[in-house]
N, C-alpha and C positions, 0 to 999 in steps of 0.2 A: 456499490462498494462501501459507501459510508454507512449504510444500514447494516451491512454484514459485519463491519468492524464494530459498530455499536452493539449489535447482538452478541458478538464475541465477548465483549466486556460484561454484558448482562449475564451471560452463561457463566463466565469466570467468577462473577461476584456471588453466585449461588453455591459455590464450593468453598470449603474451608481451606483455602490456601492463601499464600501471600499475594497481595495485589501486584507486587513487583514481578512475579512470574508472568502474569497476564500482560503487563505493560512491556516487559522486555521481549516477550515472544512476538507481540504485535509489532514492535519496533524492528525486530530482526526480520520478520516477514516483509515489512516495507523496504528495508535496505536491500534485501536479496532480490526484490523486483525491479530495482533501478538498473537500467541497462548500463553495461560497462562502457568506458570511454574507448575511443579508437587508440591503438598503440601507434607510436611514431614508426614510420617505415612499413606500415601495413600495406598489403597489396590492393586493398580497395579504399576508396576515399569515403569521407563522411556522407557526401551526396549519394554515392552508390549504395551505401548501407541504408540510408533513408529511403531510396528508391526501392530497394529489395523489400523493406518492411512495408512500404505502401503497396507494392505488388502483392505481397502476401495477404494483407488485409483486403485488398480488392478481390482476390480470388475467393476469399471467405465471404464476400458480399458485405463488407463493412467499409463504409465511407468514413474518411478522416480517422482512421484507426489509431494513428500515433497520438493525435490530439485526445481522443477518447481514453486512451491508455493513461495519459498524463492526468487527465481529469479524474479518472478512477483512482489513481494513486493519491491525488490530493484529497479526494473525498474519503479515502481509507484513513488518512491521517486525521482529518477533521472528525470523522465518526469515532475514531479511537480516542481522541482527546475528549470529546463530549461524553463518550461512554465511561472513560476513566473518571471524569469529574462527577458525573451523575451517580455512578454506582460505587465509586470508592471515595467520594468526597466525605462521606460520614466516617470512614476509617481515619482519614487525616485529621478530621475535626475532633476526634476522641482523644488524640494524643496531646 
């Protein structure tokens, strides 16, 4: 995930567009992937929700799926920040 985010910034740096577009679209993609919080008065509890997610990952043959998902999101952010610094650092230094 980190490498994909890094490559995304690499590809974005090759086009003549504002680096803000690439940064904000990567940030939006990250925010949309964060699972929503449980609403108060929900019919299922947080534990049941986690159990359903674990069962889904187990059916797909993925062990520790929720942990891997969180690690993937973290790597996405790290790769994006590194890509932004590496490929757009020169833009910021010219100003």
